[in-house]
C-alpha positions in Angstrom: 57.4 27.8 16.3 60.6 26.4 17.8 63.9 27.7 16.4 66.7 25.2 17.0 70.5 25.6 16.6 72.5 22.4 16.7 76.2 22.8 17.3 79.0 20.3 17.4 81.7 20.9 20.1 85.0 22.5 19.3 88.1 20.5 18.5 89.2 18.2 21.4 92.3 16.2 21.9 90.7 13.1 20.4 89.9 14.9 17.2 93.5 16.1 16.9 95.0 12.7 17.6 92.3 10.8 15.6 91.2 8.8 18.7 87.6 7.6 19.2 86.5 9.8 22.0 83.0 8.5 22.6 82.0 9.3 26.2 85.6 9.9 27.3 85.7 13.4 28.8 88.6 14.8 26.8 89.9 18.4 27.0 89.8 20.9 24.1 92.9 21.9 22.1 94.3 25.3 21.5 92.7 25.2 18.0 89.4 24.4 19.8 89.8 27.5 22.0 90.3 29.6 18.8 87.2 28.1 17.3 85.2 29.0 20.4 86.2 32.6 20.3 84.9 32.8 16.7 81.7 30.9 17.7 81.1 33.4 20.5 81.1 36.2 18.0 78.8 34.4 15.7 76.2 34.1 18.4 76.7 37.6 19.9 73.5 39.0 18.3 71.4 35.8 17.9 68.6 35.7 20.4 68.9 32.6 22.6 66.3 31.5 25.2 67.5 28.0 26.1 70.8 26.2 25.9 71.0 22.4 26.3 74.4 20.5 26.2 76.0 17.2 26.5 77.5 17.1 30.0 81.0 16.2 28.6 83.4 19.1 29.0 84.2 19.6 25.3 80.5 20.2 24.8 79.9 22.3 27.9 82.8 24.6 27.0 81.3 25.1 23.6 77.9 25.8 25.2 79.6 28.3 27.5 81.1 30.1 24.5 77.7 30.4 22.8 76.3 31.7 26.1 78.9 34.4 26.6 76.7 37.3 25.6 73.4 35.7 26.8 74.0 34.5 30.3 71.4 31.8 30.3 71.4 28.7 32.5 73.0 25.9 30.5 71.1 22.6 31.0 73.5 19.6 30.9 72.2 16.2 29.9 73.7 12.8 29.2 71.0 12.4 26.5 73.2 14.5 24.3 76.4 12.6 25.0 78.4 11.0 22.2 77.9 7.3 21.5 79.5 5.0 24.0 82.2 3.4 22.0 82.9 0.5 24.4 86.2 -1.2 23.4 86.8 1.5 20.8 87.1 4.3 23.3 90.5 6.1 23.4 91.9 4.0 20.5 93.3 5.2 17.2 90.4 5.0 14.7 92.8 4.1 11.9 93.4 0.7 13.5 89.7 -0.3 13.6 89.3 -1.8 10.0 92.0 -4.4 10.9 91.2 -4.8 14.6 87.4 -4.7 14.3 86.5 -5.5 10.7 82.8 -6.4 11.2 82.0 -3.4 13.4 84.0 -1.1 11.2 82.1 -2.2 8.1 78.8 -1.5 9.8 80.0 1.9 11.0 80.9 2.9 7.5 78.2 1.2 5.4 75.2 0.2 7.6 75.5 2.7 10.6 72.0 2.1 11.8 73.1 -1.5 12.7 76.4 -0.5 14.4 77.4 -1.3 17.9 81.0 -1.2 19.1 82.1 -4.2 21.2 80.8 -3.6 24.7 79.4 -0.3 23.6 76.1 1.5 22.8 74.1 0.7 19.7 73.3 3.3 17.1 69.6 2.7 17.7 70.0 3.6 21.4 71.7 6.9 20.4 69.0 7.7 17.9 66.3 7.0 20.5 67.9 9.2 23.2 68.6 12.2 21.0 65.1 12.1 19.6 63.9 12.2 23.2 65.5 15.6 23.5 63.8 16.8 20.3 60.4 15.7 21.7 61.1 17.6 25.0 62.1 20.7 23.1 58.9 20.6 21.0 56.8 20.2 24.2 58.5 22.7 26.4 60.0 25.4 24.1 57.3 26.7 21.8 58.1 30.3 20.6 61.7 29.9 21.9 65.1 29.8 20.3 67.0 26.8 21.6 70.7 25.9 21.3 71.7 22.2 21.5 75.4 21.3 21.8 76.5 17.8 21.2 78.9 15.5 19.3 79.5 14.2 15.8 77.7 10.9 15.9 74.9 12.2 18.2 74.3 15.2 15.9 74.3 12.9 12.8 71.4 11.1 14.5 69.6 14.3 15.4 69.8 15.6 11.8 68.7 12.2 10.5 65.5 12.4 12.5 64.9 16.0 11.5 65.5 15.4 7.8 64.2 11.9 7.3 62.5 10.6 10.5 64.2 7.2 9.8 67.4 5.9 11.2 67.9 3.8 8.0 68.8 7.1 6.2 71.7 7.8 8.6 74.3 7.1 6.0 72.8 10.0 4.0 73.7 12.5 6.7 77.1 14.2 6.5 79.4 14.5 9.5 79.4 18.0 11.1 82.7 19.8 11.6 83.9 21.1 14.9 81.6 24.1 15.9 79.6 23.4 12.7 76.1 25.0 13.1 72.9 23.5 11.8 69.5 25.3 12.1 66.0 23.8 12.0 62.5 25.0 12.8 59.5 23.2 14.1 56.1 24.4 13.2 54.0 21.3 13.2 56.9 19.4 11.6 60.6 19.8 11.5 62.3 21.6 8.6 66.1 21.9 8.3 67.1 25.3 7.1 70.8 24.9 6.9 73.4 22.2 7.9 77.0 22.2 9.2 77.7 25.8 8.5 81.2 26.9 9.5 81.2 30.4 7.9 82.5 31.8 11.2 85.7 29.8 10.8 88.6 30.8 8.5 89.7 27.9 6.4 92.8 27.0 8.5 90.6 26.5 11.6 87.9 24.4 9.9 89.5 20.9 9.8 88.2 18.2 12.1 87.7 14.4 12.4 84.8 13.6 10.1 83.9 10.3 11.7 85.2 8.2 8.9 87.7 5.5 9.8 90.2 6.1 7.0 
């Protein structure tokens, strides 16, 4: 059996400023650093065999926090990066409904059909993150694996685990910063819990949800 923890990165500057970060390699905030200290303690006594992370720094720093008491080699991969937002990258998300009405409507209501102007399609994200899950099933039997990624990418990971169908993407909630989900694979995937932030006090649990308003 594979035991899999899926963790969203800590708060980064784009979350604080409500910018669409996408593949922009933004730094973490002071609030993010506080979240990481609490996440470190959560994983102090959880056995960990493998850690895979998006290669963007906000994810790698989160993976390093999880790894504090384990000292495993962190495996960086662009397959776990956030969706490439194209013309949306670095812009205030609150302007999108007026500036990009068609794409914004798809993002909110038919996310499986979304593609930002000059960006990556949601289908492409779904395919690349499910590739990671296939590799984990093949290579990590009887191991505990930690995957660190981003809001949209994790939404796709959880959609595959829960439903196996990208058309159910709208039924998956957005994970909060350092939100932890846990699944097991024993012939098929089973989600045990989702977006747990019990390690965070209430004042440190706020984050951009992925909604445009």
